[in-house]
C-alpha positions, -999 to 999 in steps of 0.1 A, spaced: 644 -371 -477 619 -356 -453 628 -321 -463 615 -328 -498 581 -341 -486 550 -320 -482 543 -309 -447 512 -331 -445 531 -363 -455 560 -353 -434 538 -351 -403 522 -384 -411 556 -402 -415 569 -387 -383 537 -397 -364 538 -432 -378 574 -436 -368 566 -424 -333 536 -447 -331 557 -476 -343 584 -471 -317 557 -468 -290 537 -497 -301 567 -520 -306 580 -511 -272 546 -516 -256 541 -550 -274 575 -562 -262 568 -553 -227 533 -569 -228 547 -601 -243 575 -603 -218 551 -598 -189 526 -623 -203 552 -650 -209 567 -645 -174 532 -647 -159 524 -678 -179 556 -695 -168 548 -688 -132 512 -702 -136 526 -734 -153 551 -739 -126 524 -736 -100 501 -759 -118 525 -789 -121 540 -787 -86 528 -814 -61 503 -805 -35 514 -804 1 494 -814 31 498 -812 68 501 -846 86 497 -857 121 521 -840 145 523 -809 124 547 -823 97 542 -813 61 540 -843 38 540 -845 0 507 -858 -12 505 -887 -36 502 -880 -74 467 -892 -73 457 -868 -46 476 -840 -64 459 -846 -96 425 -845 -79 432 -813 -60 451 -791 -86 442 -794 -123 473 -795 -146 477 -776 -178 496 -794 -206 527 -778 -219 515 -780 -255 484 -759 -247 505 -734 -229 529 -730 -258 500 -726 -282 485 -699 -260 518 -680 -259 522 -681 -297 486 -670 -302 491 -641 -278 522 -630 -297 505 -632 -331 475 -613 -318 496 -586 -301 515 -581 -334 483 -578 -354 468 -553 -330 501 -534 -330 500 -531 -368 463 -521 -367 470 -494 -342 500 -481 -363 479 -482 -395 448 -465 -380 470 -440 -363 488 -431 -395 455 -427 -414 440 -406 -387 471 -384 -386 470 -379 -424 433 -370 -423 436 -347 -393 467 -330 -405 450 -323 -438 422 -306 -419 447 -286 -398 467 -276 -428 437 -266 -450 440 -229 -441 477 -231 -450 469 -245 -484 443 -218 -489 469 -192 -479 494 -207 -503 468 -205 -532 461 -168 -524 498 -160 -522 505 -176 -556 480 -151 -572 498 -121 -557 518 -101 -582 531 -66 -587 497 -55 -601 475 -65 -572 498 -59 -542 470 -36 -528 447 -66 -524 448 -82 -489 445 -118 -480 416 -131 -461 425 -138 -425 411 -171 -410 389 -166 -379 412 -189 -359 438 -171 -337 466 -194 -346 500 -191 -364 483 -192 -398 461 -162 -390 492 -144 -377 511 -153 -408 483 -139 -430 483 -106 -411 521 -104 -414 519 -111 -451 493 -83 -455 515 -59 -437 544 -69 -459 524 -64 -492 512 -30 -479 548 -19 -475 558 -34 -508 529 -17 -525 538 17 -510 574 12 -520 564 3 -556 540 33 -557 568 56 -544 592 42 -570 567 48 -598 562 84 -586 599 89 -583 605 76 -618 577 97 -633 588 128 -614 625 123 -622 616 119 -659 595 150 -658 622 171 -640 648 160 -665 625 164 -695 616 201 -687 651 216 -691 658 194 -721 625 205 -737 635 242 -731 669 236 -747 654 218 -777 628 246 -782 654 273 -780 677 255 -804 648 248 -829 638 285 -829 674 296 -833 679 273 -863 650 287 -882 669 320 -887 700 320 -909 714 353 -896 715 361 -859 724 391 -839 749 392 -810 720 396 -786 703 364 -799 736 344 -795 739 358 -759 703 349 -751 707 313 -764 740 309 -745 723 322 -714 694 297 -717 718 268 -723 739 278 -694 709 281 -670 693 248 -681 726 230 -680 732 243 -645 697 231 -635 704 196 -650 738 194 -632 722 203 -599 694 178 -604 718 150 -613 741 159 -584 712 157 -559 702 123 -573 738 111 -569 739 124 -534 708 104 -525 722 72 -540 757 76 -526 746 86 -491 754 52 -476 790 54 -489 799 79 -462 806 59 -430 827 84 -410 810 91 -377 819 110 -346 805 128 -316 790 161 -328 780 192 -308 746 202 -322 751 238 -312 783 242 -334 764 229 -364 736 254 -361 759 283 -354 777 276 -386 744 272 -405 729 305 -392 762 323 -400 762 310 -435 725 318 -442 726 352 -425 729 371 -458 698 353 -473 678 360 -441 689 397 -442 676 401 -477 641 389 -466 643 407 -433 641 373 -415 651 370 -378 669 338 -368 673 327 -332 690 298 -317 680 283 -283 704 253 -279 720 235 -250 752 216 -251 737 184 -265 759 160 -284 748 134 -310 768 106 -327 768 106 -365 783 121 -397 789 158 -395 786 165 -432 752 147 -436 737 162 -405 749 196 -416 733 192 -449 700 181 -434 697 209 -409 710 234 -434 681 224 -457 655 228 -429 667 263 -419 671 274 -456 635 263 -463 623 282 -432 639 313 -447 628 307 -483 592 300 -476 588 326 -449 571 360 -451 590 392 -452 599 402 -416 593 366 -404 612 345 -379 631 312 -379 636 297 -345 658 267 -337 653 249 -304 676 221 -292 673 202 -259 678 168 -245 647 147 -240 665 120 -220 698 103 -216 691 86 -250 675 113 -272 679 149 -284 650 170 -297 657 195 -325 629 218 -336 631 242 -366 602 266 -365 592 293 -390 564 318 -394 560 312 -432 532 300 -455 528 267 -437 519 232 -451 483 219 -454 475 187 -435 469 167 -466 504 174 -479 523 167 -447 527 130 -454 540 135 -490 565 163 -485 593 138 -477 589 120 -510 614 127 -538 603 156 -562 572 164 -542 563 201 -541 534 217 -523 536 247 -546 554 236 -578 556 271 -594 568 287 -563 594 260 -557 608 264 -592 610 301 -588 631 297 -557 654 271 -574 640 240 -556 644 206 -571 619 188 -548 647 166 -533 655 187 -502 632 172 -477 635 137 -492 673 140 -486 667 153 -451 644 123 -443 670 99 -457 698 114 -436 677 114 -404 667 78 -409 703 68 -416 711 82 -381 682 61 -366 662 92 -360 627 105 -368 614 136 -384 579 149 -383 562 181 -394 535 200 -375 519 235 -375 537 262 -357 518 279 -329 521 313 -345 514 302 -381 541 285 -402 557 251 -399 576 232 -372 600 204 -382 607 182 -352 638 159 -353 645 133 -327 681 119 -327 698 93 -306 727 105 -285 748 74 -290 773 58 -266 802 80 -277 782 111 -271 772 98 -237 808 95 -227 814 131 -238 785 143 -218 795 124 -187 
């Protein structure tokens, strides 16, 4: 019953119930004490007076003398006074309960007014005005804290919706481009009735390339959505992962005359080997792709504490401007779109890296390298199993 009532009415009912219990108890105690005191007074009023006679003996005085010395109170008047006291005490009790209930209802309405205001503002929030913040009351109470918390939540929701909209628009654009190329090539091909072998080969080559691009894009999207399905985790030696990555990418680095170095201790982390391999492979590959000829890619791994491992991937490439550093981890985001497409990028690499690192309760940030280029700094937790290996 109380759960279905408004908070204001609920507070009033609870306060009235508490007042009723207190007032009834107090009234019973007062009536009991008053009746007991009245009985004692009556007994003292009707008792015969005693006097001291000659020789020190205490003698009972005569009724006439007693009546003259101690005024008596009639039993009827005493009973009437008791009844009047009970009635008056009950009336006062009801008045106290009633006035207390009304004051509680009034004061609770004043106290809950900011909450009603907050409720009205929240009702007007929808997906189109998530960026609007609620007014925070000047009082430093729970309602003000609730308003601040709600504003923080709407900010996060707004960012999530904006990111989802950008993702949808970018995904549609990425899928539309190869489809448009295919449609254009097919339309041009259909305009001619007779085709040479070279024209057939050119069309097949375009279809093959664009289909390969679509398959790669769809595969990357599926990898991002199915990333949580892989739960196999173990203790991993970071040095082994980077040695395999550098060995696999050595031919690409050799083509661009890129020097790769590895400065790694024997740190262990706890996680999924395949996911971490994919994340670090992407970082090192980007360091090679977007580097200058004759540049350098440096990997530095060391333990920060008993709980964390620092992994830095530095390059001497083109670098990333400060205004782009916050957006590069969003899906389909490219700093240089034409350059990324020429190198076969889909714009999902760093977004996948960010998702993998967050899945392992880590953080990834990007800063400028001291000698030009970019530095990706990854912080991973060692994990209890890795601690046992180290110890």
